C-alpha positions as CSV (number, residue, x, y, z in Angstrom):
1,M,0.0,0.0,0.0
2,K,1.4,3.4,-1.1
3,S,2.0,5.7,1.9
4,A,0.3,9.2,1.6
5,T,3.8,10.7,2.5
6,S,5.9,8.9,-0.2
7,S,5.8,11.5,-2.7
8,S,9.1,13.4,-2.6
9,K,7.7,16.3,-4.6
10,S,4.7,17.0,-2.2
11,W,4.6,20.3,-0.1
12,F,1.8,19.0,2.0
13,Y,1.2,15.5,3.6
14,P,-2.5,15.1,4.8
15,T,-2.0,12.0,6.5
16,L,0.7,13.4,8.8
17,W,-1.5,16.4,9.3
18,K,-4.3,14.0,10.4
19,K,-2.0,12.2,12.7
20,N,-0.9,15.4,14.4
21,M,-4.4,16.5,14.9
22,A,-5.4,12.9,16.5
23,R,-2.1,12.5,18.3
24,F,-2.0,16.0,19.9
25,W,-5.7,16.6,20.4
26,P,-5.4,17.7,24.1
27,V,-3.8,21.0,22.9
28,W,-6.3,22.3,20.4
29,A,-9.3,20.6,22.6
30,L,-8.3,22.6,25.8
31,Y,-7.7,25.8,23.8
32,G,-11.2,25.5,22.2
33,L,-12.7,24.7,25.7
34,V,-11.4,27.8,27.2
35,W,-13.0,29.9,24.4
36,L,-16.1,27.9,24.5
37,V,-16.5,28.8,28.2
38,A,-15.5,32.4,27.8
39,L,-17.8,33.3,24.7
40,P,-20.8,31.2,23.8
41,L,-21.3,29.2,27.1
42,N,-20.7,32.6,29.1
43,L,-23.2,34.3,27.1
44,M,-25.9,31.6,27.4
45,T,-25.5,31.2,31.3
46,N,-24.6,34.4,32.8
47,Y,-26.1,37.1,30.7
48,R,-29.9,38.1,30.4
49,G,-31.5,41.1,28.9
50,G,-32.9,44.0,30.8
51,G,-31.5,46.8,32.8
52,N,-29.6,49.7,31.8
53,W,-25.8,50.6,32.3
54,G,-24.5,53.8,31.1
55,G,-27.0,54.0,28.3
56,L,-26.3,50.4,27.0
57,D,-28.1,47.3,27.9
58,E,-26.1,45.7,30.8
59,G,-27.1,42.1,29.9
60,A,-26.7,40.3,26.7
61,N,-26.1,43.3,24.6
62,H,-23.4,44.6,26.7
63,F,-21.7,41.2,26.2
64,A,-22.0,41.3,22.5
65,N,-21.1,45.0,22.0
66,Y,-18.2,45.3,24.7
67,T,-17.1,42.0,26.3
68,V,-16.3,40.3,23.1
69,L,-14.1,43.0,22.1
70,E,-12.4,43.3,25.5
71,Y,-11.7,39.5,25.2
72,A,-10.0,40.3,21.9
73,G,-7.4,42.2,23.8
74,E,-5.3,41.0,26.8
75,L,-7.0,37.8,27.5
76,S,-6.5,36.7,23.7
77,V,-2.9,37.6,23.8
78,I,-2.2,35.7,26.9
79,L,-4.0,32.6,25.6
80,S,-2.2,32.7,22.3
81,V,1.3,33.1,23.9
82,G,0.7,30.0,26.0
83,F,-1.1,27.7,23.5
84,A,1.4,28.8,20.7
85,I,4.4,27.3,22.4
86,L,2.5,23.9,23.4
87,A,1.6,23.7,19.8
88,A,5.2,24.0,18.7
89,M,6.6,21.8,21.2
90,A,3.9,19.1,20.1
91,V,4.4,19.1,16.3
92,F,8.2,19.6,16.2
93,S,8.9,17.3,19.2
94,Y,10.6,14.8,16.9
95,L,13.4,17.1,16.3
96,Y,14.6,16.6,19.9
97,Q,15.0,12.8,19.8
98,S,17.8,11.3,17.7
99,R,15.8,8.2,16.7
100,S,12.6,10.0,15.6
101,V,14.4,12.7,13.6
102,G,16.6,10.1,12.1
103,M,13.5,7.8,11.1
104,L,11.3,10.7,9.9
105,H,14.1,12.1,7.6
106,A,15.0,8.8,6.3
107,L,11.6,8.7,4.5
108,P,11.3,9.8,0.9
109,V,9.8,13.2,1.8
110,K,10.9,16.7,1.3
111,R,12.2,18.6,4.2
112,E,9.8,21.6,2.9
113,G,7.0,19.5,2.8
114,L,7.7,18.0,6.3
115,F,8.1,21.5,7.9
116,L,5.1,23.0,6.0
117,T,2.8,20.1,7.2
118,N,3.9,20.3,10.8
119,Y,3.8,24.1,10.7
120,L,0.1,24.1,9.4
121,S,-0.7,21.2,11.9
122,G,0.3,23.5,14.9
123,L,-1.5,26.5,13.4
124,S,-4.5,24.5,13.1
125,F,-4.6,23.8,16.8
126,L,-5.2,27.5,17.1
127,L,-7.2,28.5,14.2
128,L,-9.9,25.7,13.8
129,P,-11.1,26.1,17.4
130,A,-11.3,29.9,17.0
131,V,-13.3,29.5,13.9
132,A,-15.5,26.9,15.7
133,V,-16.0,29.1,18.8
134,F,-16.9,32.1,16.3
135,G,-19.6,30.2,14.6
136,L,-21.1,28.9,18.0
137,A,-20.9,32.4,19.5
138,L,-22.8,33.9,16.5
139,L,-25.7,31.2,17.1
140,A,-25.7,32.1,20.9
141,E,-25.9,35.8,20.2
142,A,-28.6,35.2,17.7
143,A,-30.5,33.1,20.2
144,K,-30.1,35.8,22.7
145,G,-31.3,38.5,20.4
146,C,-28.0,40.6,20.6
147,L,-26.2,39.4,17.3
148,N,-23.1,41.5,16.5
149,A,-21.1,39.8,13.8
150,G,-18.8,42.8,13.5
151,A,-17.5,42.4,17.2
152,L,-17.1,38.6,16.6
153,G,-15.3,39.2,13.4
154,L,-12.8,41.5,15.0
155,W,-12.3,38.9,17.8
156,L,-11.7,36.1,15.2
157,G,-9.3,38.5,13.2
158,C,-7.2,39.2,16.4
159,Q,-7.1,35.3,17.0
160,V,-5.7,34.7,13.5
161,C,-3.1,37.6,13.9
162,Y,-2.0,36.5,17.3
163,A,-1.8,32.8,16.2
164,L,0.3,33.7,13.1
165,F,2.8,35.8,15.1
166,F,3.2,33.8,18.3
167,Y,3.2,30.5,16.7
168,S,5.5,31.2,14.0
169,F,7.8,33.0,16.8
170,A,7.7,29.6,18.6
171,V,8.5,27.6,15.5
172,F,11.3,30.1,14.8
173,C,12.8,29.4,18.4
174,A,12.3,25.6,17.8
175,M,14.7,25.7,15.0
176,F,17.6,26.9,17.3
177,T,17.6,24.0,19.7
178,G,17.8,20.4,20.0
179,H,16.3,20.0,23.6
180,I,12.6,20.2,24.1
181,L,13.0,21.9,27.6
182,A,15.2,24.5,26.1
183,L,12.5,25.5,23.6
184,P,10.1,27.2,26.1
185,A,12.8,28.8,28.0
186,F,14.2,30.4,24.7
187,Y,10.5,31.4,23.8
188,A,9.9,33.0,27.2
189,I,13.2,34.7,27.3
190,L,13.2,36.0,23.8
191,N,9.5,37.4,24.2
192,G,10.8,39.6,26.9
193,L,14.5,40.1,26.1
194,A,14.4,43.5,24.5
195,T,12.6,45.3,27.4
196,G,14.6,43.4,29.9
197,L,17.8,44.4,28.4
198,Y,16.8,47.9,28.0
199,V,15.7,47.9,31.7
200,L,18.9,46.4,32.8
201,V,21.2,48.6,30.6
202,S,19.5,51.8,31.7
203,A,19.7,50.8,35.3
204,V,23.4,50.1,35.1
205,L,24.1,53.2,33.0
206,R,22.4,55.3,35.7
207,Q,25.1,54.0,38.0
208,F,28.0,54.7,35.8
209,V,27.0,57.7,33.8
210,F,26.0,60.8,35.7
211,G,22.8,62.4,34.2
212,F,21.8,59.5,32.1
213,S,18.1,59.5,31.2
214,G,17.5,57.1,28.2
215,I,18.5,56.3,24.8
216,D,16.3,58.1,22.4
217,G,14.1,55.7,20.3
218,V,15.4,52.7,22.1
219,E,12.7,52.5,24.5
220,R,10.0,52.5,21.8
221,A,12.1,49.9,19.6
222,A,12.3,47.7,22.9
223,L,8.4,47.9,23.2
224,W,8.0,46.8,19.6
225,L,10.3,44.0,20.2
226,T,8.3,42.8,23.1
227,P,5.1,41.8,21.5
228,V,3.2,40.7,24.6
229,A,3.6,43.9,26.1
230,K,3.0,46.2,22.9
231,L,-0.2,44.3,22.1
232,I,-1.7,44.2,25.5
233,D,-1.0,48.0,25.6
234,K,-2.4,48.9,22.3
235,V,-5.2,46.5,21.5
236,G,-8.4,46.4,23.2
237,A,-12.1,48.0,23.6
238,F,-12.9,51.1,25.5
239,R,-16.0,53.1,26.3
240,E,-16.4,56.6,25.0
241,W,-18.0,58.7,27.7
242,D,-20.3,61.8,27.9
243,E,-19.3,63.0,31.4
244,A,-22.0,65.6,31.4
245,Q,-24.7,63.0,31.1
246,A,-22.8,60.3,32.7
247,V,-23.6,57.8,29.9
248,V,-21.6,55.7,27.3
249,L,-21.8,57.3,23.9
250,A,-20.1,54.2,21.9
251,I,-18.0,51.3,22.2
252,R,-14.5,51.6,20.3
253,F,-11.9,48.9,19.4
254,Q,-8.4,50.2,18.9
255,G,-5.2,48.5,17.7
256,F,-6.2,46.1,15.2
257,G,-3.6,47.5,12.9
258,Y,-1.0,46.5,15.4
259,A,-2.2,43.0,15.3
260,L,-1.9,43.0,11.6
261,V,1.8,44.4,11.6
262,Y,2.8,41.3,13.9
263,A,0.8,38.8,11.8
264,L,3.0,39.8,8.9
265,A,6.1,39.7,11.1
266,G,4.9,36.2,11.9
267,L,4.8,35.1,8.1
268,V,8.6,36.4,8.0
269,L,9.6,34.4,11.0
270,A,7.9,31.5,9.4
271,A,9.9,31.7,6.2
272,L,13.2,32.1,8.3
273,A,12.3,29.2,10.3
274,L,12.0,27.1,7.0
275,C,15.3,28.3,5.9
276,L,16.9,27.2,9.2
277,Y,15.1,24.0,9.1
278,R,16.3,23.0,5.5
279,R,20.0,23.5,6.9
280,R,19.5,21.9,10.2
281,S,22.0,19.2,11.2
282,L,20.1,16.2,12.4
283,E,22.9,15.3,14.8
284,T,22.1,18.3,16.9
285,A,19.1,16.5,18.6
286,G,19.6,16.9,22.2
287,D,21.9,20.0,22.0
288,V,20.8,23.0,23.8
289,V,21.8,25.2,20.9
290,A,21.4,23.5,17.6
291,V,22.9,26.2,15.2
292,S,26.5,26.5,15.2
293,W,26.8,30.2,14.7
294,V,24.5,30.9,17.6
295,R,26.6,29.1,20.2
296,P,29.0,31.9,20.7
297,I,26.2,34.5,20.8
298,F,24.5,32.1,23.4
299,K,27.4,31.9,25.8
300,Y,28.5,35.7,25.6
301,G,24.8,36.6,25.8
302,V,24.2,34.6,28.9
303,G,27.3,35.9,30.7
304,L,26.4,39.5,29.7
305,C,22.9,39.2,31.0
306,A,24.0,37.4,34.1
307,G,26.4,40.1,34.9
308,L,23.9,42.9,34.4
309,A,21.0,41.2,36.2
310,F,22.6,39.1,39.1
311,G,25.4,41.8,39.5
312,S,22.9,44.6,40.0
313,V,20.9,42.4,42.5
314,L,24.0,41.5,44.6
315,Y,25.1,45.2,44.6
316,A,21.7,46.4,46.0
317,W,21.8,43.5,48.5
318,L,25.5,43.5,49.6
319,G,26.8,46.8,48.4
320,W,26.0,48.8,51.5
321,N,28.9,47.2,53.5
322,L,31.1,48.3,50.5
323,P,32.3,51.6,48.9
324,Q,29.5,52.9,46.8
325,G,30.0,53.6,43.2
326,A,30.6,51.9,39.7
327,W,33.7,50.1,40.4
328,T,32.0,48.1,43.3
329,L,29.1,47.4,41.0
330,L,31.6,46.2,38.3
331,L,33.2,43.7,40.6
332,F,29.6,42.1,41.2
333,M,28.9,42.3,37.4
334,L,32.3,40.6,36.7
335,L,31.7,37.8,39.2
336,C,28.2,37.1,37.9
337,G,29.2,37.5,34.2
338,A,32.0,34.9,34.7
339,M,29.6,32.4,36.4
340,G,26.8,33.0,33.7
341,Y,29.5,32.4,30.9
342,F,30.7,29.0,32.4
343,V,27.1,27.7,32.9
344,A,26.4,28.5,29.4
345,E,29.6,26.6,28.3
346,M,28.4,23.8,30.3
347,L,25.1,23.6,28.7
348,L,26.7,23.6,25.3
349,Q,29.3,21.2,26.0
350,K,27.0,18.9,28.2
351,A,29.7,18.6,30.8
352,F,30.6,20.1,34.0
353,W,34.4,20.6,33.6
354,V,34.6,23.2,30.9
355,F,37.2,25.7,32.5
356,Q,40.4,24.6,31.0
357,G,39.4,25.1,27.2
358,S,37.0,28.2,27.7
359,W,38.6,30.5,30.1
360,K,40.0,32.7,27.3
361,G,36.5,33.5,26.1
362,C,35.6,34.4,29.7
363,V,38.6,36.6,30.1
364,L,37.5,38.3,26.8
365,L,34.0,39.0,28.2
366,L,35.3,40.3,31.3
367,C,37.7,42.8,29.6
368,A,35.1,44.2,27.4
369,M,32.8,44.6,30.4
370,T,35.5,46.5,32.3
371,A,36.5,48.5,29.2
372,A,32.8,49.6,28.8
373,T,32.7,50.5,32.4
374,A,35.9,52.7,32.2
375,V,34.5,54.4,29.2
376,M,31.3,55.4,31.0
377,E,32.6,56.1,34.6
378,L,35.5,58.2,33.3
379,D,33.1,60.1,30.9
380,L,35.7,59.6,28.0
381,T,32.8,60.3,25.6
382,G,32.1,63.6,27.3
383,F,28.6,62.9,27.7
384,E,28.2,64.1,31.4
385,R,29.8,67.3,30.7
386,R,27.6,68.2,27.6
387,V,25.4,71.0,28.2
388,P,23.6,72.7,25.3
389,D,24.4,76.1,24.2
390,P,21.3,78.2,25.3
391,D,21.3,80.0,21.9
392,R,20.6,76.6,20.3
393,V,17.7,75.6,22.7
394,V,14.3,76.2,21.3
395,S,12.3,75.1,24.2
396,L,12.8,73.0,27.3
397,T,10.9,71.0,30.0
398,L,12.3,70.6,33.6
399,Y,10.6,68.4,36.3
400,G,12.0,69.6,39.4
401,P,12.0,68.1,43.1
402,Y,9.1,67.8,45.4
403,T,9.4,70.9,47.7
404,A,8.1,72.3,50.8
405,P,5.3,73.2,51.8
406,N,3.1,70.3,50.8
407,D,0.7,72.2,48.9
408,D,-0.4,72.0,45.2
409,G,2.9,73.7,44.2
410,R,5.0,70.9,45.8
411,S,6.0,69.4,42.5
412,V,7.9,71.7,40.4
413,G,7.6,71.7,36.5
414,L,8.5,74.1,33.8
415,D,7.8,74.0,30.0
416,T,9.0,77.1,28.4
417,S,10.8,78.8,25.4
418,D,11.5,81.9,27.4
419,P,15.2,82.7,26.5
420,E,15.8,84.0,30.1
421,L,14.5,80.9,31.8
422,I,16.4,78.8,29.3
423,R,19.5,80.6,30.2
424,L,19.1,80.2,33.8
425,V,18.6,76.5,33.4
426,T,21.6,75.9,31.4
427,E,23.5,77.8,34.1
428,L,22.0,75.6,36.6
429,H,22.9,72.5,34.5
430,W,26.5,73.6,34.3
431,A,26.6,74.1,38.1
432,V,25.2,70.6,38.5
433,V,28.0,69.1,36.4
434,E,30.8,71.1,37.8
435,E,29.8,70.1,41.4
436,K,29.5,66.3,40.8
437,D,32.7,65.2,42.5
438,A,32.6,67.9,45.4
439,V,29.0,67.0,46.2
440,D,30.0,63.2,46.2
441,R,32.7,64.1,48.7
442,D,30.4,66.1,50.9
443,R,27.8,63.3,50.9
444,S,30.3,60.9,52.3
445,D,31.5,63.2,55.0
446,F,28.3,64.7,55.9
447,D,27.0,63.6,59.3
448,G,23.6,64.5,60.7
449,W,20.7,65.3,58.2
450,Y,18.7,66.7,60.8
451,G,19.5,68.8,64.1
452,D,18.5,71.5,66.3
453,V,18.8,75.3,65.1
454,T,18.8,78.4,67.3
455,L,17.2,81.5,65.9
456,A,18.6,85.1,66.4
457,D,16.0,85.7,69.2
458,G,17.1,82.6,71.0
459,T,14.2,80.4,70.0
460,V,15.5,76.8,69.4
461,L,13.7,74.9,66.7
462,R,13.8,71.0,66.9
463,D,14.8,68.3,64.4
464,I,15.3,70.7,61.6
465,Q,16.5,69.3,58.2
466,K,20.0,70.3,57.4
467,A,20.6,68.0,54.4
468,G,18.6,66.3,51.8
469,S,18.4,65.0,48.2
470,V,16.3,66.0,45.1
471,Q,15.5,64.8,41.7
472,L,16.1,66.9,38.5
473,R,15.1,66.1,35.1
474,I,15.7,68.4,32.0
475,S,14.8,68.0,28.3
476,Y,16.0,70.3,25.7
477,D,14.6,70.7,22.2
478,L,17.4,72.1,20.0
479,D,17.1,74.0,16.7
480,T,18.6,71.1,14.9
481,G,15.6,69.1,15.8
482,A,17.6,67.0,18.3
483,Q,16.6,66.4,21.8
484,V,18.9,66.3,24.8
485,R,17.8,64.8,28.0
486,R,19.2,64.6,31.4
487,R,18.0,63.0,34.6
488,Y,19.5,63.4,38.2
489,D,17.9,61.2,40.7
490,D,19.7,61.9,43.8
491,L,21.5,65.5,44.0
492,F,22.6,65.8,47.5
493,L,22.3,69.3,49.1
494,T,22.9,71.0,52.4
495,A,21.9,74.2,54.2
496,D,25.5,75.5,53.6
497,M,25.0,75.0,49.7
498,L,21.6,76.8,49.6
499,A,23.6,79.7,51.3
500,D,26.1,79.8,48.5
501,P,24.5,81.8,45.5
502,D,26.8,80.2,43.0
503,S,26.0,76.6,44.1
504,A,23.6,74.4,42.0
505,A,21.4,74.1,45.0
506,A,20.9,77.9,45.4
507,R,20.4,78.4,41.6
508,L,17.8,75.6,41.6
509,Q,15.9,77.2,44.7
510,A,16.0,80.6,43.1
511,L,14.8,79.3,39.7
512,I,11.8,77.4,41.2
513,N,10.9,80.5,43.2
514,R,10.6,82.9,40.3
515,P,7.0,84.0,40.2
516,E,6.3,82.7,36.7
517,V,7.5,79.3,37.8
518,T,5.5,79.2,41.1
519,W,2.3,80.5,39.4
520,Y,2.1,77.3,37.2
521,G,2.3,75.1,40.1
522,Y,-1.1,76.4,41.1
523,F,-2.8,77.7,38.1
524,P,-2.6,77.5,34.2
525,A,-1.6,80.6,32.4
526,D,-5.2,81.9,32.0
527,I,-7.8,81.6,34.7
528,S,-10.1,84.4,33.7
529,G,-12.9,82.1,33.1
530,W,-12.7,80.3,36.4
531,R,-15.4,81.1,38.9
532,L,-14.5,80.6,42.9
533,V,-17.2,78.8,44.5
534,D,-15.8,77.6,47.8
535,A,-13.1,78.6,50.0
536,Y,-11.7,77.3,53.4
537,L,-8.9,78.0,55.6
538,T,-7.4,74.8,57.4
539,V,-7.0,75.4,61.2
540,T,-5.4,73.6,64.0
541,D,-6.8,73.0,67.7
542,D,-5.4,75.7,70.1
543,G,-7.4,76.2,73.2
544,R,-5.8,80.0,73.4
545,Q,-7.6,80.8,70.2
546,W,-11.1,81.0,71.6
547,A,-10.4,83.6,74.1
548,E,-8.5,85.7,71.6
549,N,-11.3,85.3,68.9
550,A,-14.0,86.2,71.6
551,E,-12.1,89.5,72.4
552,K,-11.2,90.4,68.9
553,Y,-14.4,89.2,67.0
554,G,-17.0,88.3,69.4
555,E,-18.3,85.2,71.0
556,E,-20.4,84.0,68.2
557,Y,-17.4,83.9,65.9
558,A,-15.3,82.2,68.6
559,D,-18.0,79.4,68.9
560,R,-18.1,79.0,65.2
561,Y,-14.5,78.8,65.0
562,A,-14.4,76.1,67.8
563,E,-16.8,74.1,66.0
564,E,-15.0,74.4,62.6
565,V,-11.7,73.3,64.3
566,Q,-13.4,70.0,64.7
567,A,-13.8,69.6,61.1
568,G,-10.2,70.8,60.6
569,R,-11.0,74.0,58.4
570,A,-12.8,77.3,58.7
571,A,-15.1,78.5,55.9
572,V,-14.0,81.8,54.3
573,P,-17.2,84.3,54.2
574,Q,-18.6,84.5,50.7
575,E,-18.5,88.2,50.4
576,G,-14.7,88.0,50.8
577,W,-13.9,85.4,48.1
578,D,-13.3,87.9,45.3
579,D,-10.9,89.8,47.4
580,L,-9.2,86.7,48.7
581,L,-8.5,85.5,45.1
582,A,-7.3,88.8,44.0
583,A,-5.1,89.1,47.0
584,L,-3.7,85.6,46.2
585,Q,-3.0,86.3,42.7
586,S,-1.2,89.6,43.5
587,D,0.9,87.9,46.0
588,L,1.7,85.1,43.8
589,K,3.0,87.3,40.9
590,A,5.2,89.2,43.3
591,G,6.6,86.0,44.8
592,R,5.1,86.7,48.4
593,I,3.4,83.4,48.4
594,G,4.0,80.0,47.0
595,R,7.7,80.2,48.1
596,R,9.1,76.8,47.6
597,Y,11.9,75.3,50.0
598,L,14.3,72.3,49.0
599,L,14.8,71.7,52.6
600,D,12.3,71.7,55.5
601,D,14.7,74.2,57.2
602,A,14.4,77.0,59.7
603,Q,13.4,79.3,56.9
604,R,10.5,77.2,55.9
605,Q,9.5,76.9,59.6
606,T,9.3,80.5,60.3
607,N,7.8,81.7,57.2
608,C,5.3,79.2,56.6
609,Y,2.0,78.8,58.5
610,Y,0.3,75.4,59.4
611,N,-2.8,76.7,57.7
612,D,-3.7,76.1,54.0
613,L,-6.1,78.0,52.0
614,E,-8.4,75.4,50.0
615,L,-10.2,77.0,46.9
616,T,-12.6,75.3,44.7
617,F,-13.5,76.6,41.1
618,Y,-15.9,75.9,38.3
619,V,-13.9,75.8,35.1
620,P,-15.8,76.3,31.8
621,E,-15.7,73.1,29.4
622,G,-12.8,73.6,27.1
623,Q,-10.6,75.5,29.4
624,A,-7.5,74.0,30.8
625,A,-8.1,73.1,34.3
626,G,-5.0,70.6,35.2
627,T,-6.2,67.9,37.6
628,E,-9.9,67.7,37.4
629,T,-12.9,65.6,38.5
630,A,-16.4,65.2,37.0
631,L,-18.7,67.6,38.8
632,A,-21.4,65.8,40.9
633,A,-24.2,68.2,40.5
634,D,-27.7,68.7,39.3
635,S,-28.9,68.3,35.7
636,T,-28.6,71.9,35.0
637,Q,-25.1,72.1,36.1
638,R,-24.2,69.1,33.8
639,A,-25.7,70.7,30.9
640,N,-23.5,73.7,31.4
641,R,-20.5,71.1,31.2
642,E,-18.7,72.7,34.0
643,R,-15.9,71.0,35.9
644,T,-14.2,71.7,39.2
645,R,-10.6,72.2,40.1
646,S,-9.3,72.4,43.7
647,V,-6.3,74.5,44.5
648,T,-4.4,74.3,47.9
649,I,-1.9,77.0,48.9
650,T,-0.1,77.2,52.3
651,V,-0.4,80.7,53.8
652,Q,3.1,82.5,54.3
653,K,4.2,85.3,56.5
654,T,5.4,87.4,53.5
655,A,1.9,87.2,51.7
656,T,1.0,90.7,52.8
657,D,-2.2,91.1,50.5
658,T,-3.5,87.8,51.4
659,L,-2.8,88.3,55.1
660,A,-4.7,91.6,55.1
661,V,-7.9,90.2,53.5
662,L,-7.9,87.3,56.1
663,E,-7.5,89.8,58.9
664,R,-10.5,91.7,57.5
665,L,-12.5,88.5,57.3
666,G,-11.5,87.6,60.9
667,L,-9.6,84.6,60.0
668,A,-6.1,85.8,61.0
669,G,-6.5,84.5,64.6
670,A,-6.6,81.0,63.2
671,L,-3.1,81.4,61.7
672,V,-0.3,79.4,63.5
673,L,3.3,79.3,62.3
674,R,4.8,75.9,62.0
675,A,7.7,76.9,64.2
676,D,5.0,77.6,67.0
677,L,3.5,74.1,66.9
678,P,4.4,72.0,69.8
């Protein structure tokens, strides 16, 4: 009887396909069962008509319109990733046993036909159950009266795209190894290798390179080369809301184009896998790496990744007992890199004693790591000292440190094209670079970040901050279209540094206290359309206040104030809202309020009150409001499409206009300096 696989000219062998489907039925049956439960059975057993949710029926219609599309995103990606490797391991398992691979390739069959038949067999494990579930889901939706063939079609399209990519990628990985247990390991590692390497290299570079922020374009490329993360991030359903009416306007599906791009990449990977299969040596069954030119890449890659990953972990774990710095980190990296290299060599040679013949390669790896470290730590490229010419800077963005007091201006940010501000930022940048070594020495010699301070009048302030560290990020846009970014995560500063006007710390504090900078910490450029609707002054409980308030403003006010203390804030009378807002704006523009402090030092304690002003505004639709929340109000207010924005500002002694208004409104008696608190 003539075998169906006997034709050496055939590109597809139906008998082998049927055998694979019958032999490995648990893979495709389990995959189909998962989707059978998730879609048609889920709809038939758990969803009923009726009710209303956000303008859409919350039962069967909601399932057909939203849940199906939602399942086409993250859930589909995760299932495809898992079952793709199972399918590849099943149909190409014969490659990993010498007897089976020799027997199958001894038959009068074309390698191309053998590969294509097995490839299509594994792909069928994923596609045929998806098509069956698609048909059953159509019937279930029709039975429930919520038929949405378009949404199910998108779901099926995503399954096809995911299967093409992840299964082809798994088959591609299968061509590089002769050991079945190495296949899922390679598949998992390569799926996350790009992002993992980017994170590791960036973390190490931040240790070696002062001011390193990132490598332009590499992060985006790494995400593209991490398909699981990219697809989960980009593909899925979302609801389009009308915030004013609190209803869903539509259900949208996004990201199908990304799935198509990866499907095309999957076809390319399948073609490359075929090329590798045609040249594959049958004797490599059982080898961890089956392709000769990949073997050195494997052992050097394992050594490098082990050095970066485990070296960083050991440095973070044990480095506190050793001198801090790049050279200590390098020692841990060299140790872990050598261990990783020899482990990889053991896997390749399938022996434990591999040192005698491979030590030269290990030395080469360690020398390369040392040389790269020296280039970065000694700044031989000039990266650390590269500060843009302010005349070439078109605009810049600065993200400053968290500052005191802890109100809405605490996080300093600046986005500007003002030449004067650009000049000040570049001067600050130069000061940071110039002081790098001196500041590092000061940090190692400094003792006592907190201590007591005696004021000129003899008052002693306890536990005042004398030193700290801040974060600074700068991004320059140059006239050439290029971008320069720097990130300083741990800039050390002391009270003495702040007292020196030429120091980086003093320059930073001066910059963030310019009125045009502090203004943006609280308000956008234009607040002319904002309407103040509520105002409070936070208060602290102090038994002396009742008597003083009763004497100055009467017992009625004193009693009301005592009640408001229990709530932690006192209401500002409505008749004073306009005057208070005008006074605040005047003080902000003059720099008399909103002053920022890099340290919680004596100046901060003696100038800042314990009290904050909490203001609530209505902001018209379409006008920038910064951080906002949907207004929970009646239907008339919703129809006007107004939103709310709350602003908190700490009251300061230098805010003369604001203090005058609070005095006139009878609230000045509630003010308590932080230095006077017990």
